[in-house]
C-alpha positions in Angstrom: 0.0 0.0 0.0 1.2 3.6 -0.8 1.0 6.4 1.6 -2.7 7.6 2.2 -1.8 10.9 0.7 -1.1 9.2 -2.6 -4.6 7.8 -2.6 -6.1 11.3 -2.6 -3.4 13.6 -4.2 -1.6 11.3 -6.4 -4.5 9.6 -7.9 -6.0 12.8 -9.2 -3.0 12.9 -11.5 -3.6 9.4 -12.9 -7.3 9.1 -13.0 -7.7 9.3 -16.7 -8.2 5.6 -17.5 -4.7 4.6 -16.7 -5.2 2.5 -13.6 -2.8 0.7 -11.2 0.2 0.2 -13.4 0.7 4.2 -13.4 0.4 4.2 -9.6 2.9 1.4 -9.2 5.4 3.3 -11.2 4.7 6.5 -9.2 5.0 4.6 -5.9 8.5 3.3 -7.0 9.5 6.8 -8.0 8.3 8.2 -4.7 10.2 5.6 -2.7 13.4 6.1 -4.8 13.2 10.0 -4.2 12.8 10.5 -8.0 10.6 13.3 -9.4 7.3 11.9 -10.5 7.4 13.9 -13.9 3.7 13.8 -14.4 2.7 16.0 -17.5 -0.9 16.5 -16.1 0.6 18.4 -13.1 2.5 20.7 -15.4 -0.6 21.4 -17.4 -2.5 22.0 -14.2 0.2 24.5 -13.2 0.0 26.1 -16.6 -3.8 26.4 -16.4 -4.3 25.0 -20.0 -5.1 21.5 -21.0 -3.3 20.5 -24.3 -2.2 17.1 -25.8 1.6 17.5 -25.3 3.9 19.1 -22.8 6.9 21.1 -24.1 10.4 21.4 -22.7 9.4 25.0 -21.7 6.2 23.8 -20.0 8.4 21.5 -17.8 10.2 24.6 -16.5 7.1 26.3 -15.2 7.8 27.6 -11.6 5.1 26.0 -9.6 4.9 23.6 -6.6 2.6 21.5 -8.8 5.4 21.0 -11.3 6.5 17.4 -10.7 9.4 17.8 -13.1 11.0 20.3 -10.8 9.9 19.1 -7.4 10.1 15.7 -5.8 7.2 14.2 -3.9 3.6 14.7 -4.4 2.1 18.0 -5.4 0.6 20.2 -2.6 -2.9 19.1 -3.5 -5.0 17.1 -6.0 -5.3 18.3 -9.6 -8.4 16.5 -10.3 -11.1 14.5 -8.4 -10.0 10.9 -8.5 -12.7 8.1 -9.0 -13.1 5.2 -6.7 -11.2 2.9 -9.0 -8.1 5.2 -8.9 -8.3 5.3 -5.1 -8.7 1.5 -4.9 -5.7 1.1 -7.2 -3.6 3.4 -4.8 -4.7 1.4 -1.8 -4.0 -1.9 -3.5 -1.6 -1.2 -6.2 -0.4 -3.7 -8.8 3.3 -4.8 -8.2 4.7 -4.4 -11.6 8.1 -2.9 -11.0 7.5 -0.1 -13.6 9.1 3.2 -13.2 8.1 4.7 -16.6 5.2 5.0 -18.8 4.1 7.0 -21.8 1.1 7.4 -24.0 1.7 7.0 -27.7 0.2 9.3 -30.3 -2.9 7.0 -30.5 -3.4 7.3 -26.7 -2.2 3.8 -25.8 -0.1 3.3 -22.7 3.4 1.6 -22.7 5.4 0.8 -19.6 9.1 0.3 -18.8 11.1 -0.8 -15.8 14.5 0.7 -16.8 15.6 4.0 -18.4 17.0 2.1 -21.3 13.6 0.4 -22.0 11.9 3.8 -21.7 14.3 5.4 -24.1 13.5 2.7 -26.6 9.8 3.4 -26.2 10.3 7.1 -26.7 12.3 6.5 -29.9 9.7 3.9 -31.1 6.8 6.2 -30.8 8.5 9.3 -31.9 8.4 11.1 -28.6 12.0 12.1 -28.1 
């Protein structure tokens, strides 16, 4: 089980049909002290919803920017559904640290930085 705060704050960042695999990766990142690097938190800080996040977007100075700040954002960015909260309370144990959504909206997961780099290249997201 992840910290209770992840069940309310962290799930708001993933409750867009992605499920427990996303939460598992974020739990591993939290435990390792890595930044969560959640695009949705950057867009929340920016105040605009768009399909991609630019390098400049990732530099936005905000406590919600999980590219610049480790740990969870100061509060939820969305209202998580019950399935997302359940996934946080009983996460899948996948070993994933990384995920991406390809241009068609399908999710792909990786356990290592090398696997993730291959996915980025494969889907033209470098």
